C-alpha positions in Angstrom: -231.4 109.8 38.3 -227.7 110.6 37.9 -228.2 114.6 37.6 -229.9 114.0 41.3 -227.5 112.2 42.5 -224.9 114.6 41.4 -227.0 117.4 42.8 -227.2 115.4 46.2 -223.8 115.1 46.0 -222.6 118.6 45.6 -225.6 119.6 48.2 -223.9 117.2 51.0 -220.5 118.0 50.2 -221.3 122.1 50.6 -222.8 121.7 53.8 -220.5 119.1 55.1 -217.3 121.0 54.5 -218.5 123.4 57.4 -219.3 120.4 59.8 -215.9 119.1 59.5 -214.8 121.7 62.0 -217.0 120.4 64.8 -216.2 116.8 64.1 -214.3 116.9 67.6 -217.6 116.8 69.2 -219.0 113.7 69.2 -216.0 112.2 70.3 -216.1 114.6 73.4 -219.4 113.6 74.1 -218.7 110.1 74.3 -216.0 110.8 76.3 -218.1 112.5 78.8 -220.7 110.1 78.9 -218.4 107.2 79.5 -216.0 108.4 81.9 -219.2 108.5 84.8 -219.9 105.0 84.7 -216.4 104.0 84.2 -214.9 106.1 87.1 -217.6 105.0 89.1 -217.6 101.3 88.7 -213.6 101.2 89.0 -213.8 103.1 92.2 -216.2 100.9 93.7 -214.1 97.9 92.8 -211.3 99.5 94.8 -213.4 100.5 97.6 -214.9 96.9 98.1 -211.8 95.1 96.8 -212.1 91.8 98.7 -216.0 91.6 97.7 -215.2 92.1 94.3 -212.5 89.7 94.3 -214.4 87.1 96.0 -217.0 87.6 93.2 -214.6 87.3 90.3 -213.7 84.2 92.0 -217.4 82.9 91.9 -217.6 83.6 88.2 -214.3 81.4 87.7 -212.0 84.4 87.0 -208.7 83.1 87.2 -206.5 85.2 89.8 -209.2 87.0 90.9 -207.2 89.6 93.0 -205.1 90.7 90.0 -208.1 90.7 87.7 -209.9 92.8 90.1 -206.9 95.0 90.3 -206.6 95.3 86.5 -210.4 95.8 86.0 -210.8 98.8 88.7 -207.6 100.4 87.5 -208.9 100.3 83.7 -211.9 101.8 84.8 -210.6 104.7 87.2 -207.5 105.2 85.2 -208.8 104.6 81.8 -211.9 106.7 82.7 -209.7 109.7 83.4 -207.7 109.7 80.5 -210.8 109.0 78.3 -212.3 112.2 79.7 -209.5 114.5 79.1 -208.7 112.8 75.7 -205.1 111.5 76.8 -204.2 108.2 75.1 -207.7 107.9 74.5 -207.0 104.8 71.9 -204.7 103.3 74.2 -206.9 103.4 77.1 -210.1 102.4 75.0 -208.2 99.0 74.7 -208.6 97.6 78.1 -211.7 99.4 78.8 -213.0 97.4 75.5 -211.8 94.1 76.9 -213.1 95.0 80.4 -216.6 95.4 78.6 -216.5 92.2 76.7 -215.7 90.2 80.1 -218.6 92.2 81.9 -220.8 91.1 79.1 -220.1 87.4 78.4 -219.2 86.5 82.5 -222.0 88.8 83.6 -224.7 89.8 82.0 -224.9 87.1 79.0 -227.0 84.9 80.6 -229.8 88.2 80.8 -230.2 88.9 77.7 -229.8 92.0 76.1 -232.1 94.8 78.3 -230.3 96.4 81.4 -234.0 97.1 82.9 -236.6 94.7 82.1 -239.4 95.5 79.4 -242.7 96.3 81.2 -244.4 94.7 77.5 -243.4 91.2 78.8 -246.6 89.7 80.6 -244.2 88.0 83.3 -242.4 91.5 84.0 -245.8 93.3 83.9 -247.1 90.8 86.3 -244.1 91.3 88.8 -244.6 95.1 88.5 -247.9 95.3 89.1 -247.6 92.9 92.2 -244.6 94.9 93.6 -246.5 98.2 93.0 -249.5 96.8 95.1 -247.0 95.3 97.9 -245.5 98.7 98.1 -248.6 100.6 98.3 -250.0 98.7 100.7 -247.2 97.9 103.1 -244.5 101.0 102.0 -244.4 104.2 101.3 -245.4 104.2 97.6 -245.4 108.0 96.7 -241.8 108.4 98.5 -240.7 105.5 97.2 -241.4 106.5 93.6 -241.0 110.5 94.1 -237.9 110.1 91.7 -239.0 107.5 89.2 -240.9 104.7 88.8 -240.5 101.4 89.8 -238.4 99.1 87.7 -237.2 95.4 87.3 -233.4 95.1 86.6 -232.5 92.5 84.2 -228.9 93.5 84.2 -228.7 92.2 80.5 -225.7 93.2 78.2 -227.1 96.4 76.9 -225.0 98.9 78.8 -221.9 96.9 78.4 -222.4 96.6 74.8 -223.0 100.3 74.3 -219.9 101.2 76.3 -218.0 99.0 74.2 -219.2 100.5 70.8 -218.6 103.7 72.3 -215.0 102.9 73.3 -214.4 101.3 69.7 -215.4 104.4 67.9 -212.9 106.3 70.2 -210.4 103.8 69.3 -211.0 104.5 65.7 -211.5 108.3 65.6 -209.2 109.2 68.7 -210.0 111.9 71.3 -211.1 114.4 68.8 -210.3 117.7 67.2 -209.9 120.6 69.9 -211.2 119.1 72.9 -208.6 116.5 73.6 -204.9 116.4 75.1 -204.2 114.2 72.3 -205.3 116.5 69.4 -203.0 119.4 71.2 -200.2 116.9 71.8 -200.4 116.2 67.9 -200.3 119.8 67.4 -197.4 120.5 69.7 -195.3 117.4 68.5 -196.6 116.8 64.5 -195.4 113.5 63.1 -192.0 113.3 61.4 -190.4 115.9 63.3 
C-alpha cells in the first residue's frame, strides 16, 4: 500500500508542478464572476438611495443612510477593485461583511435556495397554478421565451456563495499574472 501511495504522490507532484503557473486563473474567474452582481447591486442602491435607506430602516439597521452608503460603496468600489485585482484582500473584507449582513438580515428566514425547488410539492402546485393562469390570461409563449417560469425563494444561497468566493480571494489574493496586486508585488518586492 505504501508503494501505491508513494507512486500516486510522485505522479501528482510531477503533473501539478506544471499547473502552478496557472494558479492565477481560479482567482481571476472568481473576480470576474463576482464583479457583475456586486457592481449592479451597489449601483442599484445608489440609484434608489432613499428607498434602500427606508428598506434598511425597516430591517432594523441602525443609521440606514450611512449603512446604505457603506453597502453601495463597498459593492461598487469593491467590485471594481475585485475585478482588476487591486487591493483584493482589503476589498474582500467589507464585501464579506456585506454578504453576512445580507444573509442574516434579509435572506435567512427564506432558507437556503435562491430559487424555490420545483420538487417541493407546494412549490410545484404554485408553479402549475401560475402556468395555467399565464396560459389562460397571458401570453405564455412570450413570457417563457427566455426561460421557464420560476418562484423566487430569496434564500441565502447567493450571499453564502459570494461570501465563500470572497473568503477565498481574501486568503489567496488576486492571483498570479492577472491582477494589479501581482504586478505591484513584482514592481515593489517585499523588503526593498
